[in-house]
C-alpha positions in Angstrom: -0.6 16.9 -7.1 0.1 15.4 -3.6 -1.3 18.2 -1.5 -4.1 16.1 -0.1 -1.5 13.6 1.1 0.3 16.2 3.2 -2.5 17.1 5.5 -1.6 14.7 8.4 1.2 13.9 10.8 2.9 11.0 9.0 2.1 7.6 7.6 1.4 4.3 9.2 2.5 0.8 8.0 1.2 -2.6 9.0 4.3 -4.4 10.3 5.1 -7.8 11.6 8.5 -9.2 12.7 10.0 -12.0 10.8 12.7 -13.0 13.3 14.5 -9.8 14.0 13.6 -8.2 10.6 10.4 -6.2 10.2 8.1 -7.1 7.3 5.6 -4.7 5.9 2.2 -5.3 4.3 2.9 -5.3 0.5 1.9 -7.1 -2.6 3.2 -7.8 -6.1 1.6 -6.0 -9.1 2.5 -6.1 -12.8 4.4 -2.8 -12.3 6.4 -4.0 -9.3 6.3 -4.5 -5.6 3.7 -2.3 -3.8 3.9 -1.3 -0.1 0.7 -0.2 1.6 0.7 2.9 3.7 -2.1 4.5 5.7 -2.9 8.0 6.8 -3.7 7.0 10.4 -3.3 4.1 12.9 -7.1 3.8 13.0 -7.3 3.4 9.2 -4.5 0.8 9.2 -6.2 -1.2 12.0 -9.6 -1.0 10.2 -8.0 -2.3 7.0 -6.4 -5.2 8.9 -9.6 -6.1 10.7 -11.5 -6.2 7.4 -8.9 -8.4 5.7 -7.2 -10.3 8.5 -8.5 -13.7 7.3 -6.7 -13.1 3.9 -3.5 -11.5 5.3 -1.0 -14.3 5.9 0.3 -15.0 9.4 -0.4 -13.2 12.6 1.4 -10.6 14.6 0.6 -7.5 12.5 0.5 -4.1 14.1 0.2 -0.6 13.0 3.4 1.4 13.3 4.3 5.0 12.6 7.9 5.5 11.4 9.9 8.6 11.6 10.3 10.1 8.1 13.9 9.0 7.7 13.1 5.4 8.6 10.0 5.4 6.4 12.1 6.5 3.4 14.5 3.6 4.0 11.6 1.2 4.0 10.0 2.7 0.9 13.2 2.4 -1.1 12.8 -1.4 -0.9 9.6 -1.1 -3.1 8.6 0.2 -6.5 5.2 1.7 -5.7 3.2 3.1 -2.8 -0.5 2.5 -2.2 -1.9 5.1 0.1 -4.9 4.0 2.2 -5.6 0.9 0.3 -9.4 0.7 -0.2 -10.9 -2.2 1.8 -13.4 -3.3 -0.9 -12.4 -5.4 -3.9 -12.7 -3.6 -7.2 -12.3 -0.1 -5.6 -10.1 2.4 -7.4 -6.6 2.3 -6.0 -4.0 5.1 -6.6 -0.4 3.9 -6.9 2.5 6.3 -6.6 6.1 5.8 -7.7 8.3 5.5 -4.6 10.5 8.4 -5.8 7.5 10.7 -6.3 6.1 9.8 -2.9 9.4 10.2 -1.1 9.9 13.7 -2.8 6.5 14.7 -1.3 7.6 13.7 2.2 
């Protein structure tokens, strides 16, 4: 089911510091809080450049976390959106955090 997600060297998050605490690009959905992950730094940066006027605040950067650290971050959310499409109305695939972590 997740085989196409395994064909790369890790995931990238858009992160910004809120004081000494990192915050990650996420949004609320009916099903819960969704964290956005990307397959590459370039993909994350392209997404940010496309939406930067609508993403609150500044200071965002693309970061690749080690698997253990990524799992800790993901556990704070309900769902994962992989490579969020840049266009409104595009189909987005959401994964339960538990399923996504099992795939890592």
